[in-house]
N, CA, C, O and the ligand as a Tripos MOL2 file, in Angstrom:
@<TRIPOS>MOLECULE
protein
  269   267    68     0     0
PROTEIN
NO_CHARGES

@<TRIPOS>ATOM
      1 N        -133.0010  -16.7860  -42.0570 N.3       1 MET1
      2 CA       -133.4660  -18.0020  -42.7370 C.3       1 MET1
      3 C        -134.0890  -18.9580  -41.7280 C.2       1 MET1
      4 O        -133.4630  -19.3110  -40.7280 O.2       1 MET1
      5 N        -135.2840  -19.3610  -41.9860 N.am      2 ALA2
      6 CA       -135.9700  -20.3000  -41.0950 C.3       2 ALA2
      7 C        -136.2400  -21.5920  -41.8410 C.2       2 ALA2
      8 O        -136.3490  -21.6210  -43.0670 O.2       2 ALA2
      9 N        -136.3410  -22.6370  -41.0780 N.am      3 SER3
     10 CA       -136.6940  -23.9090  -41.6840 C.3       3 SER3
     11 C        -138.0520  -24.3530  -41.1580 C.2       3 SER3
     12 O        -138.3860  -24.1570  -39.9890 O.2       3 SER3
     13 N        -138.8210  -24.9540  -42.0540 N.am      4 TYR4
     14 CA       -140.1520  -25.4140  -41.6880 C.3       4 TYR4
     15 C        -140.2570  -26.9020  -41.9620 C.2       4 TYR4
     16 O        -139.8940  -27.3790  -43.0370 O.2       4 TYR4
     17 N        -140.7480  -27.6090  -40.9950 N.am      5 ASP5
     18 CA       -140.9980  -29.0340  -41.1750 C.3       5 ASP5
     19 C        -142.4350  -29.2150  -41.6580 C.2       5 ASP5
     20 O        -143.3900  -28.8020  -41.0000 O.2       5 ASP5
     21 N        -142.5550  -29.8280  -42.7960 N.am      6 LEU6
     22 CA       -143.8760  -30.0270  -43.3850 C.3       6 LEU6
     23 C        -144.1310  -31.5040  -43.5950 C.2       6 LEU6
     24 O        -143.2050  -32.3030  -43.7370 O.2       6 LEU6
     25 N        -145.4010  -31.8470  -43.6120 N.am      7 VAL7
     26 CA       -145.7710  -33.2320  -43.8750 C.3       7 VAL7
     27 C        -146.9740  -33.2450  -44.8150 C.2       7 VAL7
     28 O        -147.9110  -32.4600  -44.6660 O.2       7 VAL7
     29 N        -146.9210  -34.1540  -45.7840 N.am      8 CYS8
     30 CA       -147.9990  -34.2680  -46.7580 C.3       8 CYS8
     31 C        -149.1520  -35.0520  -46.1500 C.2       8 CYS8
     32 O        -148.9530  -36.0940  -45.5260 O.2       8 CYS8
     33 N        -150.3630  -34.5340  -46.3410 N.am      9 GLU9
     34 CA       -151.5420  -35.2030  -45.8080 C.3       9 GLU9
     35 C        -151.8870  -36.4410  -46.6290 C.2       9 GLU9
     36 O        -152.5450  -37.3560  -46.1350 O.2       9 GLU9
     37 N        -151.4480  -36.4650  -47.8590 N.am     10 LYS10
     38 CA       -151.8420  -37.5660  -48.7470 C.3      10 LYS10
     39 C        -150.9090  -38.7620  -48.6280 C.2      10 LYS10
     40 O        -151.3560  -39.9010  -48.4920 O.2      10 LYS10
     41 N        -149.6020  -38.4900  -48.6820 N.am     11 CYS11
     42 CA       -148.6740  -39.6160  -48.7050 C.3      11 CYS11
     43 C        -147.7820  -39.6580  -47.4640 C.2      11 CYS11
     44 O        -146.9020  -40.5120  -47.3500 O.2      11 CYS11
     45 N        -148.0140  -38.7380  -46.5490 N.am     12 ASP12
     46 CA       -147.2600  -38.6910  -45.2950 C.3      12 ASP12
     47 C        -145.7760  -38.4350  -45.5020 C.2      12 ASP12
     48 O        -144.9560  -38.7000  -44.6230 O.2      12 ASP12
     49 N        -145.4480  -37.9240  -46.6610 N.am     13 HIS13
     50 CA       -144.0540  -37.5810  -46.9090 C.3      13 HIS13
     51 C        -143.6800  -36.3630  -46.0720 C.2      13 HIS13
     52 O        -144.3940  -35.3590  -46.0630 O.2      13 HIS13
     53 N        -142.5670  -36.4620  -45.3780 N.am     14 GLU14
     54 CA       -142.1060  -35.3550  -44.5570 C.3      14 GLU14
     55 C        -140.9180  -34.6790  -45.2260 C.2      14 GLU14
     56 O        -140.0010  -35.3420  -45.7100 O.2      14 GLU14
     57 N        -140.9470  -33.3820  -45.2460 N.am     15 PHE15
     58 CA       -139.8510  -32.6570  -45.8720 C.3      15 PHE15
     59 C        -139.6590  -31.3220  -45.1730 C.2      15 PHE15
     60 O        -140.4780  -30.8880  -44.3630 O.2      15 PHE15
     61 N        -138.5650  -30.7010  -45.5120 N.am     16 GLU16
     62 CA       -138.1980  -29.4590  -44.8430 C.3      16 GLU16
     63 C        -138.0060  -28.3650  -45.8850 C.2      16 GLU16
     64 O        -137.4260  -28.5850  -46.9490 O.2      16 GLU16
     65 N        -138.5000  -27.2030  -45.5580 N.am     17 VAL17
     66 CA       -138.3900  -26.0680  -46.4590 C.3      17 VAL17
     67 C        -137.6020  -24.9640  -45.7690 C.2      17 VAL17
     68 O        -137.8820  -24.6050  -44.6250 O.2      17 VAL17
     69 N        -136.6310  -24.4400  -46.4690 N.am     18 PHE18
     70 CA       -135.8730  -23.3110  -45.9390 C.3      18 PHE18
     71 C        -136.3670  -22.0520  -46.6260 C.2      18 PHE18
     72 O        -136.3990  -21.9610  -47.8530 O.2      18 PHE18
     73 N        -136.7460  -21.0980  -45.8220 N.am     19 ARG19
     74 CA       -137.3820  -19.9050  -46.3770 C.3      19 ARG19
     75 C        -137.0370  -18.7130  -45.4990 C.2      19 ARG19
     76 O        -137.0910  -18.7860  -44.2710 O.2      19 ARG19
     77 N        -136.6860  -17.6300  -46.1460 N.am     20 GLN20
     78 CA       -136.4680  -16.4030  -45.3810 C.3      20 GLN20
     79 C        -137.8050  -15.7050  -45.2250 C.2      20 GLN20
     80 O        -138.3310  -15.1310  -46.1780 O.2      20 GLN20
     81 N        -138.3440  -15.7540  -44.0380 N.am     21 GLY21
     82 CA       -139.6780  -15.2270  -43.8090 C.3      21 GLY21
     83 C        -140.6900  -16.3510  -43.7390 C.2      21 GLY21
     84 O        -140.3620  -17.4870  -43.3970 O.2      21 GLY21
     85 N        -141.9100  -16.0170  -44.0640 N.am     22 PHE22
     86 CA       -142.9870  -16.9970  -43.9360 C.3      22 PHE22
     87 C        -143.0420  -17.9110  -45.1530 C.2      22 PHE22
     88 O        -142.5130  -17.6010  -46.2210 O.2      22 PHE22
     89 N        -143.6860  -19.0190  -44.9570 N.am     23 LEU23
     90 CA       -143.9030  -19.9410  -46.0620 C.3      23 LEU23
     91 C        -144.8170  -19.3100  -47.1010 C.2      23 LEU23
     92 O        -145.7200  -18.5360  -46.7830 O.2      23 LEU23
     93 N        -144.5550  -19.6640  -48.3410 N.am     24 LYS24
     94 CA       -145.4470  -19.2420  -49.4100 C.3      24 LYS24
     95 C        -146.2420  -20.4530  -49.9010 C.2      24 LYS24
     96 O        -145.9150  -21.6000  -49.5990 O.2      24 LYS24
     97 N        -147.2780  -20.1660  -50.6540 N.am     25 ASP25
     98 CA       -148.1120  -21.2540  -51.1460 C.3      25 ASP25
     99 C        -147.2960  -22.2560  -51.9430 C.2      25 ASP25
    100 O        -147.5450  -23.4600  -51.8950 O.2      25 ASP25
    101 N        -146.3250  -21.7460  -52.6720 N.am     26 GLU26
    102 CA       -145.5290  -22.6290  -53.5170 C.3      26 GLU26
    103 C        -144.6690  -23.5770  -52.6910 C.2      26 GLU26
    104 O        -144.2040  -24.6030  -53.1880 O.2      26 GLU26
    105 N        -144.4620  -23.2230  -51.4180 N.am     27 ASP27
    106 CA       -143.6860  -24.1030  -50.5470 C.3      27 ASP27
    107 C        -144.5270  -25.2550  -50.0350 C.2      27 ASP27
    108 O        -144.0010  -26.2910  -49.6280 O.2      27 ASP27
    109 N        -145.8240  -25.0700  -50.0570 N.am     28 ARG28
    110 CA       -146.7090  -26.0670  -49.4590 C.3      28 ARG28
    111 C        -147.1780  -27.0580  -50.5110 C.2      28 ARG28
    112 O        -148.3700  -27.3300  -50.6530 O.2      28 ARG28
    113 N        -146.2280  -27.5790  -51.2310 N.am     29 VAL29
    114 CA       -146.5130  -28.6020  -52.2260 C.3      29 VAL29
    115 C        -145.6060  -29.7870  -51.9500 C.2      29 VAL29
    116 O        -144.3930  -29.6300  -51.8090 O.2      29 VAL29
    117 N        -146.1910  -30.9620  -51.8750 N.am     30 CYS30
    118 CA       -145.4170  -32.1470  -51.5810 C.3      30 CYS30
    119 C        -144.4770  -32.4780  -52.7430 C.2      30 CYS30
    120 O        -144.9270  -32.6410  -53.8770 O.2      30 CYS30
    121 N        -143.1880  -32.5780  -52.4660 N.am     31 PRO31
    122 CA       -142.2390  -32.8930  -53.5330 C.3      31 PRO31
    123 C        -142.3410  -34.3480  -53.9900 C.2      31 PRO31
    124 O        -141.8000  -34.7200  -55.0310 O.2      31 PRO31
    125 N        -143.0280  -35.1500  -53.2160 N.am     32 ALA32
    126 CA       -143.1330  -36.5690  -53.5520 C.3      32 ALA32
    127 C        -144.3240  -36.8580  -54.4620 C.2      32 ALA32
    128 O        -144.2000  -37.5980  -55.4380 O.2      32 ALA32
    129 N        -145.4790  -36.2720  -54.1420 N.am     33 CYS33
    130 CA       -146.6860  -36.5950  -54.9090 C.3      33 CYS33
    131 C        -147.3300  -35.3660  -55.5310 C.2      33 CYS33
    132 O        -148.2670  -35.4910  -56.3200 O.2      33 CYS33
    133 N        -146.8390  -34.1790  -55.1870 N.am     34 GLY34
    134 CA       -147.3620  -32.9700  -55.8060 C.3      34 GLY34
    135 C        -148.6310  -32.4460  -55.1560 C.2      34 GLY34
    136 O        -149.2180  -31.4740  -55.6310 O.2      34 GLY34
    137 N        -149.0520  -33.0740  -54.0870 N.am     35 SER35
    138 CA       -150.2660  -32.6280  -53.4170 C.3      35 SER35
    139 C        -150.0420  -31.2870  -52.7250 C.2      35 SER35
    140 O        -148.9540  -31.0050  -52.2230 O.2      35 SER35
    141 N        -151.0790  -30.4780  -52.7080 N.am     36 GLU36
    142 CA       -151.0010  -29.2160  -51.9730 C.3      36 GLU36
    143 C        -151.5760  -29.3600  -50.5740 C.2      36 GLU36
    144 O        -151.6440  -28.3950  -49.8130 O.2      36 GLU36
    145 N        -151.9850  -30.5690  -50.2470 N.am     37 GLU37
    146 CA       -152.5170  -30.8130  -48.9110 C.3      37 GLU37
    147 C        -151.3640  -31.1050  -47.9640 C.2      37 GLU37
    148 O        -151.1350  -32.2410  -47.5480 O.2      37 GLU37
    149 N        -150.6600  -30.0540  -47.6450 N.am     38 VAL38
    150 CA       -149.4650  -30.1520  -46.8160 C.3      38 VAL38
    151 C        -149.6940  -29.3300  -45.5600 C.2      38 VAL38
    152 O        -150.1960  -28.2070  -45.6050 O.2      38 VAL38
    153 N        -149.3170  -29.9130  -44.4570 N.am     39 ARG39
    154 CA       -149.4530  -29.1590  -43.2190 C.3      39 ARG39
    155 C        -148.0880  -29.0290  -42.5620 C.2      39 ARG39
    156 O        -147.1560  -29.7880  -42.8280 O.2      39 ARG39
    157 N        -148.0160  -28.0470  -41.7070 N.am     40 GLN40
    158 CA       -146.7580  -27.7780  -41.0360 C.3      40 GLN40
    159 C        -146.6990  -28.5300  -39.7310 C.2      40 GLN40
    160 O        -147.6550  -28.5430  -38.9550 O.2      40 GLN40
    161 N        -145.5710  -29.1510  -39.5020 N.am     41 LYS41
    162 CA       -145.3570  -29.8260  -38.2340 C.3      41 LYS41
    163 C        -144.8700  -28.8100  -37.2140 C.2      41 LYS41
    164 O        -144.0490  -27.9450  -37.5190 O.2      41 LYS41
    165 N        -145.3790  -28.9270  -36.0220 N.am     42 PHE42
    166 CA       -144.9420  -28.0360  -34.9780 C.3      42 PHE42
    167 C        -144.1210  -28.8110  -33.9500 C.2      42 PHE42
    168 O        -144.0740  -30.0410  -33.9500 O.2      42 PHE42
    169 N        -143.5060  -28.0750  -33.1140 N.am     43 SER43
    170 CA       -142.7370  -28.7020  -32.0480 C.3      43 SER43
    171 C        -143.6580  -29.5460  -31.1700 C.2      43 SER43
    172 O        -144.8620  -29.3050  -31.0850 O.2      43 SER43
    173 N        -143.0700  -30.5150  -30.5350 N.am     44 SER44
    174 CA       -143.8640  -31.4780  -29.7910 C.3      44 SER44
    175 C        -144.7100  -30.8100  -28.7070 C.2      44 SER44
    176 O        -145.8400  -31.2250  -28.4490 O.2      44 SER44
    177 N        -144.1650  -29.7920  -28.0870 N.am     45 PHE45
    178 CA       -144.9230  -29.1630  -27.0110 C.3      45 PHE45
    179 C        -146.1220  -28.4080  -27.5520 C.2      45 PHE45
    180 O        -147.1130  -28.2220  -26.8460 O.2      45 PHE45
    181 N        -146.0360  -27.9690  -28.8070 N.am     46 LEU46
    182 CA       -147.1670  -27.2930  -29.4100 C.3      46 LEU46
    183 C        -148.1990  -28.2930  -29.9030 C.2      46 LEU46
    184 O        -149.4020  -28.0460  -29.8130 O.2      46 LEU46
    185 N        -147.7360  -29.4060  -30.4170 N.am     47 SER47
    186 CA       -148.6780  -30.4020  -30.9220 C.3      47 SER47
    187 C        -149.5140  -30.9760  -29.7950 C.2      47 SER47
    188 O        -150.6160  -31.4780  -30.0160 O.2      47 SER47
    189 N        -148.9770  -30.8970  -28.5780 N.am     48 ASN48
    190 CA       -149.7550  -31.3440  -27.4350 C.3      48 ASN48
    191 C        -150.9430  -30.4240  -27.1830 C.2      48 ASN48
    192 O        -151.9680  -30.8460  -26.6460 O.2      48 ASN48
    193 N        -150.7950  -29.1840  -27.5710 N.am     49 LEU49
    194 CA       -151.8520  -28.2160  -27.3340 C.3      49 LEU49
    195 C        -152.9440  -28.3000  -28.3860 C.2      49 LEU49
    196 O        -154.1310  -28.3580  -28.0650 O.2      49 LEU49
    197 N        -152.5270  -28.3060  -29.6450 N.am     50 GLY50
    198 CA       -153.5230  -28.1590  -30.6960 C.3      50 GLY50
    199 C        -153.6510  -29.3480  -31.6230 C.2      50 GLY50
    200 O        -154.6010  -29.4230  -32.4020 O.2      50 GLY50
    201 N        -152.7290  -30.2630  -31.5550 N.am     51 GLY51
    202 CA       -152.8000  -31.4080  -32.4550 C.3      51 GLY51
    203 C        -152.7640  -30.9680  -33.9030 C.2      51 GLY51
    204 O        -151.8850  -30.2020  -34.2980 O.2      51 GLY51
    205 N        -153.6980  -31.4360  -34.6880 N.am     52 ARG52
    206 CA       -153.7210  -31.1210  -36.1130 C.3      52 ARG52
    207 C        -154.4620  -29.8270  -36.3990 C.2      52 ARG52
    208 O        -154.5200  -29.3890  -37.5480 O.2      52 ARG52
    209 N        -155.0150  -29.2250  -35.3950 N.am     53 GLY53
    210 CA       -155.8250  -28.0470  -35.6440 C.3      53 GLY53
    211 C        -155.0000  -26.7920  -35.7740 C.2      53 GLY53
    212 O        -155.0110  -25.9480  -34.8770 O.2      53 GLY53
    213 N        -154.2900  -26.6520  -36.8640 N.am     54 VAL54
    214 CA       -153.4480  -25.4890  -37.0530 C.3      54 VAL54
    215 C        -154.2850  -24.2930  -37.4930 C.2      54 VAL54
    216 O        -155.3900  -24.4430  -38.0130 O.2      54 VAL54
    217 N        -153.7380  -23.1190  -37.2740 N.am     55 GLY55
    218 CA       -154.4100  -21.9140  -37.7250 C.3      55 GLY55
    219 C        -155.6060  -21.5520  -36.8680 C.2      55 GLY55
    220 O        -156.5430  -20.9130  -37.3460 O.2      55 GLY55
    221 N        -155.5840  -21.9480  -35.6210 N.am     56 ALA56
    222 CA       -156.7280  -21.6880  -34.7540 C.3      56 ALA56
    223 C        -156.6940  -20.2850  -34.1710 C.2      56 ALA56
    224 O        -157.6270  -19.8830  -33.4760 O.2      56 ALA56
    225 N        -155.6550  -19.5500  -34.4370 N.am     57 GLY57
    226 CA       -155.6550  -18.1610  -34.0230 C.3      57 GLY57
    227 C        -154.5790  -17.8280  -33.0190 C.2      57 GLY57
    228 O        -154.0980  -16.6950  -32.9960 O.2      57 GLY57
    229 N        -154.1920  -18.7520  -32.2080 N.am     58 CYS58
    230 CA       -153.1840  -18.4810  -31.1940 C.3      58 CYS58
    231 C        -151.8060  -18.7410  -31.7670 C.2      58 CYS58
    232 O        -151.3540  -19.8850  -31.8210 O.2      58 CYS58
    233 N        -151.1480  -17.6970  -32.1890 N.am     59 ALA59
    234 CA       -149.8740  -17.8690  -32.8490 C.3      59 ALA59
    235 C        -148.7440  -18.0100  -31.8430 C.2      59 ALA59
    236 O        -148.7410  -17.3410  -30.8100 O.2      59 ALA59
    237 N        -147.8000  -18.8640  -32.1360 N.am     60 PRO60
    238 CA       -146.6140  -18.9570  -31.2810 C.3      60 PRO60
    239 C        -145.7450  -17.7190  -31.4360 C.2      60 PRO60
    240 O        -146.0020  -16.8960  -32.3150 O.2      60 PRO60
    241 N        -144.7510  -17.5750  -30.6270 N.am     61 SER61
    242 CA       -143.8820  -16.4180  -30.7130 C.3      61 SER61
    243 C        -143.2320  -16.3460  -32.0870 C.2      61 SER61
    244 O        -142.7110  -17.3450  -32.5830 O.2      61 SER61
    245 N        -143.2590  -15.2020  -32.6860 N.am     62 GLY62
    246 CA       -142.7030  -15.0460  -34.0240 C.3      62 GLY62
    247 C        -143.7790  -15.0790  -35.0960 C.2      62 GLY62
    248 O        -143.5060  -14.8130  -36.2670 O.2      62 GLY62
    249 N        -144.9770  -15.3970  -34.7040 N.am     63 GLY63
    250 CA       -146.0670  -15.3890  -35.6650 C.3      63 GLY63
    251 C        -146.2250  -16.7270  -36.3450 C.2      63 GLY63
    252 O        -145.3200  -17.5610  -36.3350 O.2      63 GLY63
    253 N        -147.3640  -16.9140  -36.9250 N.am     64 SER64
    254 CA       -147.6670  -18.1660  -37.6190 C.3      64 SER64
    255 C        -147.7800  -17.9160  -39.1100 C.2      64 SER64
    256 O        -148.3200  -16.8890  -39.5200 O.2      64 SER64
    257 N        -147.2800  -18.8360  -39.9340 N.am     65 PRO65
    258 CA       -147.4560  -18.6860  -41.3870 C.3      65 PRO65
    259 C        -148.8950  -18.9190  -41.8050 C.2      65 PRO65
    260 O        -149.2620  -18.6230  -42.9420 O.2      65 PRO65
    261 N        -149.7100  -19.4390  -40.9150 N.am     66 PHE66
    262 CA       -151.1160  -19.6560  -41.2260 C.3      66 PHE66
    263 C        -151.9020  -18.4350  -40.8090 C.2      66 PHE66
    264 O        -152.1150  -18.2150  -39.6160 O.2      66 PHE66
    265 N        -152.3260  -17.6550  -41.7430 N.am     67 GLY67
    266 CA       -153.1280  -16.6300  -41.2110 C.3      67 GLY67
    267 C        -153.3210  -15.3990  -41.9680 C.2      67 GLY67
    268 O        -154.0220  -14.4960  -41.5110 O.2      67 GLY67
    269 ZN       -147.3350  -36.2810  -50.8290 Zn       68 ZN68
@<TRIPOS>BOND
     1     1     2 1
     2     2     3 1
     3     3     4 2
     4     3     5 am
     5     5     6 1
     6     6     7 1
     7     7     8 2
     8     7     9 am
     9     9    10 1
    10    10    11 1
    11    11    12 2
    12    11    13 am
    13    13    14 1
    14    14    15 1
    15    15    16 2
    16    15    17 am
    17    17    18 1
    18    18    19 1
    19    19    20 2
    20    19    21 am
    21    21    22 1
    22    22    23 1
    23    23    24 2
    24    23    25 am
    25    25    26 1
    26    26    27 1
    27    27    28 2
    28    27    29 am
    29    29    30 1
    30    30    31 1
    31    31    32 2
    32    31    33 am
    33    33    34 1
    34    34    35 1
    35    35    36 2
    36    35    37 am
    37    37    38 1
    38    38    39 1
    39    39    40 2
    40    39    41 am
    41    41    42 1
    42    42    43 1
    43    43    44 2
    44    43    45 am
    45    45    46 1
    46    46    47 1
    47    47    48 2
    48    47    49 am
    49    49    50 1
    50    50    51 1
    51    51    52 2
    52    51    53 am
    53    53    54 1
    54    54    55 1
    55    55    56 2
    56    55    57 am
    57    57    58 1
    58    58    59 1
    59    59    60 2
    60    59    61 am
    61    61    62 1
    62    62    63 1
    63    63    64 2
    64    63    65 am
    65    65    66 1
    66    66    67 1
    67    67    68 2
    68    67    69 am
    69    69    70 1
    70    70    71 1
    71    71    72 2
    72    71    73 am
    73    73    74 1
    74    74    75 1
    75    75    76 2
    76    75    77 am
    77    77    78 1
    78    78    79 1
    79    79    80 2
    80    79    81 am
    81    81    82 1
    82    82    83 1
    83    83    84 2
    84    83    85 am
    85    85    86 1
    86    86    87 1
    87    87    88 2
    88    87    89 am
    89    89    90 1
    90    90    91 1
    91    91    92 2
    92    91    93 am
    93    93    94 1
    94    94    95 1
    95    95    96 2
    96    95    97 am
    97    97    98 1
    98    98    99 1
    99    99   100 2
   100    99   101 am
   101   101   102 1
   102   102   103 1
   103   103   104 2
   104   103   105 am
   105   105   106 1
   106   106   107 1
   107   107   108 2
   108   107   109 am
   109   109   110 1
   110   110   111 1
   111   111   112 2
   112   111   113 am
   113   113   114 1
   114   114   115 1
   115   115   116 2
   116   115   117 am
   117   117   118 1
   118   118   119 1
   119   119   120 2
   120   119   121 am
   121   121   122 1
   122   122   123 1
   123   123   124 2
   124   123   125 am
   125   125   126 1
   126   126   127 1
   127   127   128 2
   128   127   129 am
   129   129   130 1
   130   130   131 1
   131   131   132 2
   132   131   133 am
   133   133   134 1
   134   134   135 1
   135   135   136 2
   136   135   137 am
   137   137   138 1
   138   138   139 1
   139   139   140 2
   140   139   141 am
   141   141   142 1
   142   142   143 1
   143   143   144 2
   144   143   145 am
   145   145   146 1
   146   146   147 1
   147   147   148 2
   148   147   149 am
   149   149   150 1
   150   150   151 1
   151   151   152 2
   152   151   153 am
   153   153   154 1
   154   154   155 1
   155   155   156 2
   156   155   157 am
   157   157   158 1
   158   158   159 1
   159   159   160 2
   160   159   161 am
   161   161   162 1
   162   162   163 1
   163   163   164 2
   164   163   165 am
   165   165   166 1
   166   166   167 1
   167   167   168 2
   168   167   169 am
   169   169   170 1
   170   170   171 1
   171   171   172 2
   172   171   173 am
   173   173   174 1
   174   174   175 1
   175   175   176 2
   176   175   177 am
   177   177   178 1
   178   178   179 1
   179   179   180 2
   180   179   181 am
   181   181   182 1
   182   182   183 1
   183   183   184 2
   184   183   185 am
   185   185   186 1
   186   186   187 1
   187   187   188 2
   188   187   189 am
   189   189   190 1
   190   190   191 1
   191   191   192 2
   192   191   193 am
   193   193   194 1
   194   194   195 1
   195   195   196 2
   196   195   197 am
   197   197   198 1
   198   198   199 1
   199   199   200 2
   200   199   201 am
   201   201   202 1
   202   202   203 1
   203   203   204 2
   204   203   205 am
   205   205   206 1
   206   206   207 1
   207   207   208 2
   208   207   209 am
   209   209   210 1
   210   210   211 1
   211   211   212 2
   212   211   213 am
   213   213   214 1
   214   214   215 1
   215   215   216 2
   216   215   217 am
   217   217   218 1
   218   218   219 1
   219   219   220 2
   220   219   221 am
   221   221   222 1
   222   222   223 1
   223   223   224 2
   224   223   225 am
   225   225   226 1
   226   226   227 1
   227   227   228 2
   228   227   229 am
   229   229   230 1
   230   230   231 1
   231   231   232 2
   232   231   233 am
   233   233   234 1
   234   234   235 1
   235   235   236 2
   236   235   237 am
   237   237   238 1
   238   238   239 1
   239   239   240 2
   240   239   241 am
   241   241   242 1
   242   242   243 1
   243   243   244 2
   244   243   245 am
   245   245   246 1
   246   246   247 1
   247   247   248 2
   248   247   249 am
   249   249   250 1
   250   250   251 1
   251   251   252 2
   252   251   253 am
   253   253   254 1
   254   254   255 1
   255   255   256 2
   256   255   257 am
   257   257   258 1
   258   258   259 1
   259   259   260 2
   260   259   261 am
   261   261   262 1
   262   262   263 1
   263   263   264 2
   264   263   265 am
   265   265   266 1
   266   266   267 1
   267   267   268 2
@<TRIPOS>SUBSTRUCTURE
     1 MET1         2 RESIDUE 1 A MET
     2 ALA2         6 RESIDUE 1 A ALA
     3 SER3        10 RESIDUE 1 A SER
     4 TYR4        14 RESIDUE 1 A TYR
     5 ASP5        18 RESIDUE 1 A ASP
     6 LEU6        22 RESIDUE 1 A LEU
     7 VAL7        26 RESIDUE 1 A VAL
     8 CYS8        30 RESIDUE 1 A CYS
     9 GLU9        34 RESIDUE 1 A GLU
    10 LYS10       38 RESIDUE 1 A LYS
    11 CYS11       42 RESIDUE 1 A CYS
    12 ASP12       46 RESIDUE 1 A ASP
    13 HIS13       50 RESIDUE 1 A HIS
    14 GLU14       54 RESIDUE 1 A GLU
    15 PHE15       58 RESIDUE 1 A PHE
    16 GLU16       62 RESIDUE 1 A GLU
    17 VAL17       66 RESIDUE 1 A VAL
    18 PHE18       70 RESIDUE 1 A PHE
    19 ARG19       74 RESIDUE 1 A ARG
    20 GLN20       78 RESIDUE 1 A GLN
    21 GLY21       82 RESIDUE 1 A GLY
    22 PHE22       86 RESIDUE 1 A PHE
    23 LEU23       90 RESIDUE 1 A LEU
    24 LYS24       94 RESIDUE 1 A LYS
    25 ASP25       98 RESIDUE 1 A ASP
    26 GLU26      102 RESIDUE 1 A GLU
    27 ASP27      106 RESIDUE 1 A ASP
    28 ARG28      110 RESIDUE 1 A ARG
    29 VAL29      114 RESIDUE 1 A VAL
    30 CYS30      118 RESIDUE 1 A CYS
    31 PRO31      122 RESIDUE 1 A PRO
    32 ALA32      126 RESIDUE 1 A ALA
    33 CYS33      130 RESIDUE 1 A CYS
    34 GLY34      134 RESIDUE 1 A GLY
    35 SER35      138 RESIDUE 1 A SER
    36 GLU36      142 RESIDUE 1 A GLU
    37 GLU37      146 RESIDUE 1 A GLU
    38 VAL38      150 RESIDUE 1 A VAL
    39 ARG39      154 RESIDUE 1 A ARG
    40 GLN40      158 RESIDUE 1 A GLN
    41 LYS41      162 RESIDUE 1 A LYS
    42 PHE42      166 RESIDUE 1 A PHE
    43 SER43      170 RESIDUE 1 A SER
    44 SER44      174 RESIDUE 1 A SER
    45 PHE45      178 RESIDUE 1 A PHE
    46 LEU46      182 RESIDUE 1 A LEU
    47 SER47      186 RESIDUE 1 A SER
    48 ASN48      190 RESIDUE 1 A ASN
    49 LEU49      194 RESIDUE 1 A LEU
    50 GLY50      198 RESIDUE 1 A GLY
    51 GLY51      202 RESIDUE 1 A GLY
    52 ARG52      206 RESIDUE 1 A ARG
    53 GLY53      210 RESIDUE 1 A GLY
    54 VAL54      214 RESIDUE 1 A VAL
    55 GLY55      218 RESIDUE 1 A GLY
    56 ALA56      222 RESIDUE 1 A ALA
    57 GLY57      226 RESIDUE 1 A GLY
    58 CYS58      230 RESIDUE 1 A CYS
    59 ALA59      234 RESIDUE 1 A ALA
    60 PRO60      238 RESIDUE 1 A PRO
    61 SER61      242 RESIDUE 1 A SER
    62 GLY62      246 RESIDUE 1 A GLY
    63 GLY63      250 RESIDUE 1 A GLY
    64 SER64      254 RESIDUE 1 A SER
    65 PRO65      258 RESIDUE 1 A PRO
    66 PHE66      262 RESIDUE 1 A PHE
    67 GLY67      266 RESIDUE 1 A GLY
    68 ZN68       269 GROUP 0 **** ****
């Protein structure tokens, strides 16, 4: 079981999803406003590398749900 930190692009609501395996599309929906414009938060050391540009191809260890 893995947990994913997600943040809504529309209302900045942050929430956590527990999922065995990768995230599914149904997980990427903001529980606050219903927007599907949700992005995954990465660890601070990763955000230093890519910022908001997720899915650029270089997956962290364990693979990326974007892709
Ligand atoms: Zn939202």
